[in-house]
LOKOL-525821 format. One record per residue: residue in three letters; x, y, z of N, C-alpha, C in turn; residue number from 1. Coordinates in Angstrom, 3 decimals, padded with zeros to 6 digits. Atoms other than C-alpha are relative to their C-alpha. Example, Ala and Ser with C-alpha at 12.3 -4.5 7.8 and 13.67 -1.06 7.14 Angstrom:
// LOKOL-525821
<rec rest="ALA" n_c1="000.890" n_c2="-001.190" n_c3="000.000" ca_c1="012.300" ca_c2="-004.500" ca_c3="007.800" c_c1="000.900" c_c2="001.200" c_c3="000.000" nr="1"/>
<rec rest="SER" n_c1="-000.820" n_c2="-001.190" n_c3="-000.060" ca_c1="013.670" ca_c2="-001.060" ca_c3="007.140" c_c1="-000.770" c_c2="001.090" c_c3="000.730" nr="2"/>
END
This chain:
// LOKOL-525821
<rec rest="MET" n_c1="001.574" n_c2="-000.737" n_c3="000.995" ca_c1="120.222" ca_c2="078.932" ca_c3="264.562" c_c1="-001.384" c_c2="-000.752" c_c3="-000.035" nr="1"/>
<rec rest="HIS" n_c1="001.560" n_c2="000.884" n_c3="000.627" ca_c1="117.675" ca_c2="076.286" ca_c3="264.245" c_c1="-000.738" c_c2="000.585" c_c3="001.311" nr="2"/>
<rec rest="GLU" n_c1="-000.084" n_c2="-000.935" n_c3="-001.450" ca_c1="117.179" ca_c2="077.051" ca_c3="268.286" c_c1="-000.800" c_c2="001.311" c_c3="-000.332" nr="3"/>
<rec rest="PHE" n_c1="000.513" n_c2="-001.814" n_c3="000.382" ca_c1="116.870" ca_c2="080.515" ca_c3="267.393" c_c1="-000.991" c_c2="000.305" c_c3="-000.896" nr="4"/>
<rec rest="LEU" n_c1="000.518" n_c2="-000.259" n_c3="001.066" ca_c1="115.384" ca_c2="080.470" ca_c3="264.518" c_c1="-002.265" c_c2="-000.767" c_c3="000.566" nr="5"/>
<rec rest="ALA" n_c1="001.447" n_c2="000.204" n_c3="-000.787" ca_c1="112.134" ca_c2="078.236" ca_c3="266.547" c_c1="-000.588" c_c2="000.754" c_c3="001.034" nr="6"/>
<rec rest="GLN" n_c1="-000.005" n_c2="-000.889" n_c3="-000.761" ca_c1="112.379" ca_c2="080.330" ca_c3="269.407" c_c1="-001.069" c_c2="001.224" c_c3="000.254" nr="7"/>
<rec rest="ARG" n_c1="000.475" n_c2="-000.326" n_c3="000.587" ca_c1="111.303" ca_c2="083.015" ca_c3="267.829" c_c1="-000.975" c_c2="000.130" c_c3="-001.042" nr="8"/>
<rec rest="PHE" n_c1="001.463" n_c2="000.091" n_c3="000.494" ca_c1="108.832" ca_c2="082.528" ca_c3="265.359" c_c1="-000.877" c_c2="000.586" c_c3="000.556" nr="9"/>
<rec rest="ASN" n_c1="000.832" n_c2="-000.639" n_c3="-000.471" ca_c1="106.275" ca_c2="084.229" ca_c3="265.701" c_c1="-001.521" c_c2="-000.242" c_c3="-000.977" nr="10"/>
<rec rest="PRO" n_c1="001.118" n_c2="000.368" n_c3="001.257" ca_c1="103.069" ca_c2="082.687" ca_c3="263.604" c_c1="-001.490" c_c2="000.581" c_c3="000.375" nr="11"/>
<rec rest="ASN" n_c1="001.820" n_c2="-000.807" n_c3="000.433" ca_c1="099.954" ca_c2="085.657" ca_c3="264.283" c_c1="000.964" c_c2="001.459" c_c3="-000.831" nr="12"/>
<rec rest="HIS" n_c1="-000.306" n_c2="-001.513" n_c3="001.221" ca_c1="102.457" ca_c2="087.887" ca_c3="261.884" c_c1="000.329" c_c2="-000.979" c_c3="-000.893" nr="13"/>
<rec rest="GLY" n_c1="000.521" n_c2="000.094" n_c3="001.230" ca_c1="100.340" ca_c2="086.780" ca_c3="259.175" c_c1="000.571" c_c2="000.113" c_c3="-001.672" nr="14"/>
<rec rest="THR" n_c1="-000.627" n_c2="-000.754" n_c3="001.189" ca_c1="102.852" ca_c2="087.620" ca_c3="256.849" c_c1="-000.706" c_c2="-000.324" c_c3="-001.603" nr="15"/>
<rec rest="GLY" n_c1="000.161" n_c2="000.226" n_c3="000.948" ca_c1="101.375" ca_c2="085.730" ca_c3="253.685" c_c1="001.306" c_c2="-000.583" c_c3="-001.009" nr="16"/>
<rec rest="LEU" n_c1="-000.568" n_c2="001.170" n_c3="000.821" ca_c1="104.609" ca_c2="083.790" ca_c3="253.383" c_c1="-000.234" c_c2="-001.039" c_c3="-000.309" nr="17"/>
<rec rest="ASP" n_c1="000.148" n_c2="001.941" n_c3="000.839" ca_c1="104.379" ca_c2="080.223" ca_c3="251.341" c_c1="001.569" c_c2="-000.032" c_c3="-000.558" nr="18"/>
<rec rest="ALA" n_c1="-001.900" n_c2="001.075" n_c3="000.243" ca_c1="108.774" ca_c2="079.118" ca_c3="250.798" c_c1="000.711" c_c2="-000.082" c_c3="000.358" nr="19"/>
<rec rest="CYS" n_c1="-001.069" n_c2="000.403" n_c3="-000.499" ca_c1="111.416" ca_c2="077.703" ca_c3="251.496" c_c1="001.065" c_c2="001.371" c_c3="-000.690" nr="20"/>
<rec rest="VAL" n_c1="-000.806" n_c2="-001.031" n_c3="000.009" ca_c1="114.297" ca_c2="080.346" ca_c3="252.508" c_c1="001.376" c_c2="-000.417" c_c3="000.782" nr="21"/>
<rec rest="GLY" n_c1="-002.203" n_c2="000.078" n_c3="-000.262" ca_c1="118.226" ca_c2="080.325" ca_c3="252.723" c_c1="000.836" c_c2="001.068" c_c3="000.496" nr="22"/>
<rec rest="PHE" n_c1="-000.498" n_c2="-001.087" n_c3="-001.321" ca_c1="119.923" ca_c2="082.185" ca_c3="255.489" c_c1="001.970" c_c2="-000.257" c_c3="-000.556" nr="23"/>
<rec rest="ASP" n_c1="-001.262" n_c2="000.980" n_c3="000.007" ca_c1="123.680" ca_c2="081.785" ca_c3="254.597" c_c1="001.285" c_c2="001.525" c_c3="000.321" nr="24"/>
<rec rest="TRP" n_c1="-000.605" n_c2="-000.904" n_c3="-000.012" ca_c1="126.625" ca_c2="084.486" ca_c3="256.108" c_c1="001.222" c_c2="-000.489" c_c3="000.480" nr="25"/>
<rec rest="GLY" n_c1="-001.955" n_c2="000.259" n_c3="000.290" ca_c1="129.971" ca_c2="083.196" ca_c3="255.322" c_c1="000.269" c_c2="-001.182" c_c3="000.464" nr="26"/>
<rec rest="ASP" n_c1="-000.969" n_c2="000.780" n_c3="-000.725" ca_c1="130.919" ca_c2="080.913" ca_c3="257.186" c_c1="-001.015" c_c2="-001.695" c_c3="000.717" nr="27"/>
<rec rest="GLY" n_c1="000.824" n_c2="001.406" n_c3="-000.471" ca_c1="127.647" ca_c2="078.880" ca_c3="257.935" c_c1="-001.645" c_c2="000.582" c_c3="-001.138" nr="28"/>
<rec rest="SER" n_c1="000.876" n_c2="-000.803" n_c3="-000.455" ca_c1="124.024" ca_c2="078.790" ca_c3="256.879" c_c1="-001.055" c_c2="-000.689" c_c3="000.365" nr="29"/>
<rec rest="ILE" n_c1="001.016" n_c2="000.750" n_c3="-000.590" ca_c1="120.454" ca_c2="077.188" ca_c3="256.921" c_c1="-001.013" c_c2="000.501" c_c3="-001.129" nr="30"/>
<rec rest="THR" n_c1="001.498" n_c2="-000.240" n_c3="001.047" ca_c1="116.880" ca_c2="077.120" ca_c3="254.731" c_c1="-000.620" c_c2="-000.855" c_c3="001.071" nr="31"/>
<rec rest="PHE" n_c1="001.317" n_c2="000.799" n_c3="-001.017" ca_c1="113.703" ca_c2="076.126" ca_c3="256.643" c_c1="-001.101" c_c2="001.076" c_c3="-000.873" nr="32"/>
<rec rest="ALA" n_c1="000.852" n_c2="-000.086" n_c3="000.427" ca_c1="110.456" ca_c2="076.880" ca_c3="255.240" c_c1="-001.079" c_c2="001.251" c_c3="000.825" nr="33"/>
<rec rest="ILE" n_c1="001.369" n_c2="-000.906" n_c3="-000.776" ca_c1="107.153" ca_c2="079.437" ca_c3="256.022" c_c1="-000.829" c_c2="000.176" c_c3="-000.709" nr="34"/>
<rec rest="ARG" n_c1="001.005" n_c2="000.179" n_c3="000.764" ca_c1="104.024" ca_c2="078.140" ca_c3="255.190" c_c1="-001.021" c_c2="-000.409" c_c3="000.787" nr="35"/>
<rec rest="GLU" n_c1="001.640" n_c2="-000.133" n_c3="-001.172" ca_c1="100.214" ca_c2="078.573" ca_c3="256.483" c_c1="000.626" c_c2="000.514" c_c3="001.458" nr="36"/>
<rec rest="GLN" n_c1="-000.143" n_c2="-000.170" n_c3="-001.318" ca_c1="101.851" ca_c2="079.952" ca_c3="258.762" c_c1="000.659" c_c2="-000.636" c_c3="001.438" nr="37"/>
<rec rest="HIS" n_c1="-000.925" n_c2="001.211" n_c3="-000.247" ca_c1="103.978" ca_c2="077.545" ca_c3="260.106" c_c1="002.037" c_c2="000.307" c_c3="-000.751" nr="38"/>
<rec rest="LEU" n_c1="-001.505" n_c2="-000.390" n_c3="-000.013" ca_c1="107.498" ca_c2="077.532" ca_c3="260.531" c_c1="000.718" c_c2="-002.197" c_c3="000.292" nr="39"/>
<rec rest="ASP" n_c1="000.090" n_c2="001.323" n_c3="000.308" ca_c1="108.887" ca_c2="074.141" ca_c3="259.088" c_c1="002.191" c_c2="000.054" c_c3="-000.105" nr="40"/>
<rec rest="LEU" n_c1="-001.444" n_c2="-000.350" n_c3="-000.368" ca_c1="113.133" ca_c2="073.410" ca_c3="260.165" c_c1="000.477" c_c2="-000.816" c_c3="-001.487" nr="41"/>
<rec rest="GLU" n_c1="-000.624" n_c2="000.680" n_c3="000.881" ca_c1="114.117" ca_c2="071.307" ca_c3="257.544" c_c1="-001.200" c_c2="000.278" c_c3="-001.428" nr="42"/>
<rec rest="CYS" n_c1="001.369" n_c2="-000.801" n_c3="001.244" ca_c1="112.631" ca_c2="072.882" ca_c3="253.908" c_c1="000.431" c_c2="-001.379" c_c3="-001.371" nr="43"/>
<rec rest="ARG" n_c1="000.222" n_c2="000.691" n_c3="001.146" ca_c1="112.235" ca_c2="070.355" ca_c3="250.847" c_c1="000.023" c_c2="000.776" c_c3="-001.755" nr="44"/>
<rec rest="GLY" n_c1="-000.152" n_c2="-000.137" n_c3="001.595" ca_c1="113.873" ca_c2="071.153" ca_c3="247.860" c_c1="001.124" c_c2="001.197" c_c3="-000.490" nr="45"/>
<rec rest="ASP" n_c1="-001.359" n_c2="-001.678" n_c3="-000.493" ca_c1="116.485" ca_c2="075.044" ca_c3="247.017" c_c1="-001.525" c_c2="000.743" c_c3="000.219" nr="46"/>
<rec rest="PRO" n_c1="001.043" n_c2="-000.686" n_c3="-000.057" ca_c1="115.484" ca_c2="077.998" ca_c3="248.437" c_c1="-001.138" c_c2="000.950" c_c3="-000.562" nr="47"/>
<rec rest="GLU" n_c1="001.209" n_c2="-000.373" n_c3="000.667" ca_c1="112.573" ca_c2="079.925" ca_c3="246.729" c_c1="000.918" c_c2="001.443" c_c3="000.279" nr="48"/>
<rec rest="MET" n_c1="-000.721" n_c2="-000.816" n_c3="000.341" ca_c1="114.667" ca_c2="082.732" ca_c3="247.874" c_c1="001.050" c_c2="-000.092" c_c3="001.891" nr="49"/>
<rec rest="THR" n_c1="-000.841" n_c2="-000.035" n_c3="-001.404" ca_c1="118.112" ca_c2="083.499" ca_c3="250.076" c_c1="001.021" c_c2="001.212" c_c3="000.527" nr="50"/>
<rec rest="ILE" n_c1="-000.427" n_c2="-000.549" n_c3="-000.810" ca_c1="119.229" ca_c2="085.982" ca_c3="252.479" c_c1="001.421" c_c2="-000.061" c_c3="000.415" nr="51"/>
<rec rest="TYR" n_c1="-000.843" n_c2="000.196" n_c3="-000.879" ca_c1="122.858" ca_c2="086.817" ca_c3="252.769" c_c1="000.615" c_c2="001.054" c_c3="001.466" nr="52"/>
<rec rest="PHE" n_c1="-000.596" n_c2="-000.766" n_c3="-001.144" ca_c1="124.829" ca_c2="088.191" ca_c3="256.202" c_c1="001.087" c_c2="000.735" c_c3="000.117" nr="53"/>
<rec rest="ALA" n_c1="-001.633" n_c2="000.033" n_c3="-000.621" ca_c1="127.589" ca_c2="089.353" ca_c3="257.423" c_c1="000.535" c_c2="-001.082" c_c3="000.382" nr="54"/>
<rec rest="SER" n_c1="-000.431" n_c2="000.197" n_c3="-000.665" ca_c1="127.380" ca_c2="087.820" ca_c3="259.933" c_c1="-001.080" c_c2="-000.886" c_c3="000.767" nr="55"/>
<rec rest="GLN" n_c1="000.875" n_c2="000.550" n_c3="000.243" ca_c1="125.350" ca_c2="085.282" ca_c3="261.660" c_c1="-000.489" c_c2="000.286" c_c3="001.663" nr="56"/>
<rec rest="THR" n_c1="000.968" n_c2="-000.644" n_c3="-000.639" ca_c1="124.804" ca_c2="087.769" ca_c3="264.874" c_c1="-000.302" c_c2="001.057" c_c3="-000.398" nr="57"/>
<rec rest="LEU" n_c1="000.715" n_c2="-001.776" n_c3="000.860" ca_c1="124.102" ca_c2="090.812" ca_c3="262.092" c_c1="-001.343" c_c2="-001.493" c_c3="000.055" nr="58"/>
<rec rest="ALA" n_c1="001.841" n_c2="000.685" n_c3="000.858" ca_c1="121.039" ca_c2="087.514" ca_c3="261.080" c_c1="-001.017" c_c2="000.490" c_c3="000.914" nr="59"/>
<rec rest="GLN" n_c1="000.533" n_c2="-000.031" n_c3="-001.522" ca_c1="119.814" ca_c2="087.396" ca_c3="264.399" c_c1="-000.364" c_c2="001.348" c_c3="-000.127" nr="60"/>
<rec rest="ALA" n_c1="000.847" n_c2="-001.088" n_c3="-000.205" ca_c1="119.693" ca_c2="090.684" ca_c3="265.240" c_c1="-001.048" c_c2="000.848" c_c3="-000.443" nr="61"/>
<rec rest="LEU" n_c1="001.742" n_c2="-000.162" n_c3="000.841" ca_c1="117.327" ca_c2="091.801" ca_c3="262.131" c_c1="-000.198" c_c2="-001.504" c_c3="000.094" nr="62"/>
<rec rest="LEU" n_c1="001.517" n_c2="000.956" n_c3="-000.142" ca_c1="115.737" ca_c2="088.954" ca_c3="262.973" c_c1="-001.124" c_c2="000.632" c_c3="001.159" nr="63"/>
<rec rest="ASP" n_c1="000.473" n_c2="000.262" n_c3="-001.661" ca_c1="114.651" ca_c2="089.700" ca_c3="266.710" c_c1="-000.063" c_c2="001.693" c_c3="000.344" nr="64"/>
<rec rest="GLY" n_c1="000.246" n_c2="-001.753" n_c3="-000.753" ca_c1="114.355" ca_c2="093.982" ca_c3="265.802" c_c1="000.652" c_c2="000.911" c_c3="000.699" nr="65"/>
<rec rest="SER" n_c1="-000.997" n_c2="-000.855" n_c3="-001.073" ca_c1="117.926" ca_c2="095.090" ca_c3="267.530" c_c1="000.214" c_c2="000.569" c_c3="-000.565" nr="66"/>
<rec rest="ALA" n_c1="-001.654" n_c2="-000.913" n_c3="001.517" ca_c1="119.675" ca_c2="095.976" ca_c3="264.155" c_c1="-001.570" c_c2="000.839" c_c3="-000.847" nr="67"/>
<rec rest="ASP" n_c1="000.667" n_c2="-000.402" n_c3="000.764" ca_c1="118.032" ca_c2="098.066" ca_c3="261.876" c_c1="-000.075" c_c2="-000.384" c_c3="-001.632" nr="68"/>
<rec rest="ALA" n_c1="-000.505" n_c2="001.190" n_c3="001.424" ca_c1="117.482" ca_c2="096.131" ca_c3="258.721" c_c1="-000.259" c_c2="001.371" c_c3="-001.169" nr="69"/>
<rec rest="MET" n_c1="-000.125" n_c2="-000.618" n_c3="001.339" ca_c1="116.659" ca_c2="098.834" ca_c3="256.186" c_c1="002.107" c_c2="000.717" c_c3="000.342" nr="70"/>
<rec rest="GLU" n_c1="-001.155" n_c2="-000.390" n_c3="000.090" ca_c1="120.146" ca_c2="100.948" ca_c3="257.371" c_c1="000.864" c_c2="-001.311" c_c3="000.174" nr="71"/>
<rec rest="ALA" n_c1="-001.191" n_c2="001.253" n_c3="-000.141" ca_c1="121.933" ca_c2="097.529" ca_c3="257.539" c_c1="000.227" c_c2="-000.470" c_c3="-001.687" nr="72"/>
<rec rest="PHE" n_c1="000.459" n_c2="-000.617" n_c3="000.552" ca_c1="120.510" ca_c2="097.213" ca_c3="254.402" c_c1="001.359" c_c2="000.754" c_c3="-000.617" nr="73"/>
<rec rest="MET" n_c1="-000.765" n_c2="-001.766" n_c3="000.589" ca_c1="122.026" ca_c2="100.950" ca_c3="253.075" c_c1="001.677" c_c2="-000.241" c_c3="000.217" nr="74"/>
<rec rest="ARG" n_c1="-001.120" n_c2="-000.331" n_c3="000.250" ca_c1="125.400" ca_c2="099.824" ca_c3="254.360" c_c1="000.676" c_c2="-001.703" c_c3="-000.840" nr="75"/>
<rec rest="GLY" n_c1="-000.746" n_c2="000.724" n_c3="000.642" ca_c1="126.021" ca_c2="096.482" ca_c3="252.591" c_c1="-000.104" c_c2="-001.327" c_c3="000.681" nr="76"/>
<rec rest="GLN" n_c1="000.299" n_c2="000.972" n_c3="-001.342" ca_c1="125.161" ca_c2="094.627" ca_c3="255.858" c_c1="-000.232" c_c2="-001.561" c_c3="-001.029" nr="77"/>
<rec rest="PHE" n_c1="000.557" n_c2="001.583" n_c3="000.113" ca_c1="122.806" ca_c2="091.860" ca_c3="253.989" c_c1="-000.391" c_c2="000.419" c_c3="-001.305" nr="78"/>
<rec rest="ARG" n_c1="000.902" n_c2="000.127" n_c3="000.934" ca_c1="121.238" ca_c2="090.858" ca_c3="251.055" c_c1="-000.715" c_c2="-001.118" c_c3="-000.414" nr="79"/>
<rec rest="ALA" n_c1="000.534" n_c2="000.598" n_c3="000.607" ca_c1="119.034" ca_c2="089.372" ca_c3="248.562" c_c1="-000.570" c_c2="-000.840" c_c3="-000.997" nr="80"/>
<rec rest="SER" n_c1="000.350" n_c2="000.493" n_c3="001.587" ca_c1="118.351" ca_c2="086.648" ca_c3="245.832" c_c1="-001.293" c_c2="-000.476" c_c3="000.347" nr="81"/>
<rec rest="GLY" n_c1="000.740" n_c2="000.737" n_c3="-000.511" ca_c1="114.956" ca_c2="085.974" ca_c3="245.436" c_c1="-000.979" c_c2="001.253" c_c3="-000.167" nr="82"/>
<rec rest="HIS" n_c1="000.805" n_c2="-001.034" n_c3="000.375" ca_c1="111.962" ca_c2="088.100" ca_c3="246.044" c_c1="000.325" c_c2="001.053" c_c3="001.213" nr="83"/>
<rec rest="LEU" n_c1="-000.844" n_c2="-000.459" n_c3="-000.498" ca_c1="112.988" ca_c2="091.043" ca_c3="247.867" c_c1="-001.135" c_c2="000.517" c_c3="000.774" nr="84"/>
<rec rest="ILE" n_c1="001.647" n_c2="000.334" n_c3="-001.143" ca_c1="109.379" ca_c2="091.526" ca_c3="249.897" c_c1="000.404" c_c2="-000.775" c_c3="000.776" nr="85"/>
<rec rest="TRP" n_c1="000.277" n_c2="000.735" n_c3="-001.063" ca_c1="110.018" ca_c2="088.966" ca_c3="251.333" c_c1="001.007" c_c2="-000.811" c_c3="000.880" nr="86"/>
<rec rest="VAL" n_c1="-000.272" n_c2="000.663" n_c3="-000.944" ca_c1="112.551" ca_c2="089.062" ca_c3="253.140" c_c1="-000.006" c_c2="001.168" c_c3="000.767" nr="87"/>
<rec rest="PHE" n_c1="000.828" n_c2="-000.923" n_c3="-001.360" ca_c1="110.717" ca_c2="091.853" ca_c3="255.610" c_c1="-001.100" c_c2="-000.329" c_c3="000.346" nr="88"/>
<rec rest="HIS" n_c1="000.354" n_c2="000.597" n_c3="-000.274" ca_c1="108.532" ca_c2="089.686" ca_c3="255.712" c_c1="000.126" c_c2="-001.440" c_c3="000.670" nr="89"/>
<rec rest="THR" n_c1="-000.733" n_c2="001.293" n_c3="-001.009" ca_c1="110.425" ca_c2="086.856" ca_c3="257.171" c_c1="000.337" c_c2="000.456" c_c3="000.774" nr="90"/>
<rec rest="MET" n_c1="000.051" n_c2="-000.983" n_c3="-001.382" ca_c1="111.490" ca_c2="089.518" ca_c3="259.637" c_c1="-000.079" c_c2="-000.135" c_c3="000.760" nr="91"/>
<rec rest="ALA" n_c1="001.609" n_c2="-000.134" n_c3="-000.547" ca_c1="108.526" ca_c2="089.991" ca_c3="260.324" c_c1="-000.650" c_c2="-001.369" c_c3="000.882" nr="92"/>
<rec rest="ALA" n_c1="000.835" n_c2="001.132" n_c3="-000.646" ca_c1="107.779" ca_c2="086.799" ca_c3="261.238" c_c1="000.841" c_c2="-000.768" c_c3="001.143" nr="93"/>
<rec rest="PHE" n_c1="-000.999" n_c2="-000.209" n_c3="-000.989" ca_c1="110.583" ca_c2="086.651" ca_c3="263.969" c_c1="-000.179" c_c2="000.453" c_c3="000.608" nr="94"/>
<rec rest="ARG" n_c1="-000.268" n_c2="-000.719" n_c3="-000.854" ca_c1="109.573" ca_c2="089.442" ca_c3="265.549" c_c1="-001.275" c_c2="-000.285" c_c3="001.248" nr="95"/>
<rec rest="PRO" n_c1="001.100" n_c2="-000.425" n_c3="-000.218" ca_c1="107.155" ca_c2="089.835" ca_c3="268.380" c_c1="-001.298" c_c2="000.451" c_c3="-000.388" nr="96"/>
<rec rest="ASP" n_c1="000.931" n_c2="-000.529" n_c3="000.896" ca_c1="103.855" ca_c2="090.588" ca_c3="268.459" c_c1="-000.289" c_c2="001.715" c_c3="000.569" nr="97"/>
<rec rest="ASP" n_c1="000.230" n_c2="-000.992" n_c3="000.074" ca_c1="104.460" ca_c2="094.106" ca_c3="270.013" c_c1="001.115" c_c2="000.891" c_c3="-000.964" nr="98"/>
<rec rest="THR" n_c1="-000.465" n_c2="-000.045" n_c3="000.336" ca_c1="107.340" ca_c2="094.600" ca_c3="267.469" c_c1="-000.307" c_c2="000.720" c_c3="-001.332" nr="99"/>
END
């Protein structure tokens, strides 16, 4: 997942996110930070928001835009603790410019 995040991060999406984020998909997890439009794969401290996904595959599909976040949310395939708006800012930070 580290490699996926590093390859997909798009600093052009000025989301304004300045936070340590956690992803949890049941049998694995990762924390990272997005600060000042930079990705730091080593988050120091506790995540300010954690997104819980049904699977790592779903997490990657939501981040790259191949799965619909609103549909997945309504089906209970992911949830978040922390600031809900940050979920969408986080996902936007990993999408290409044309998405």
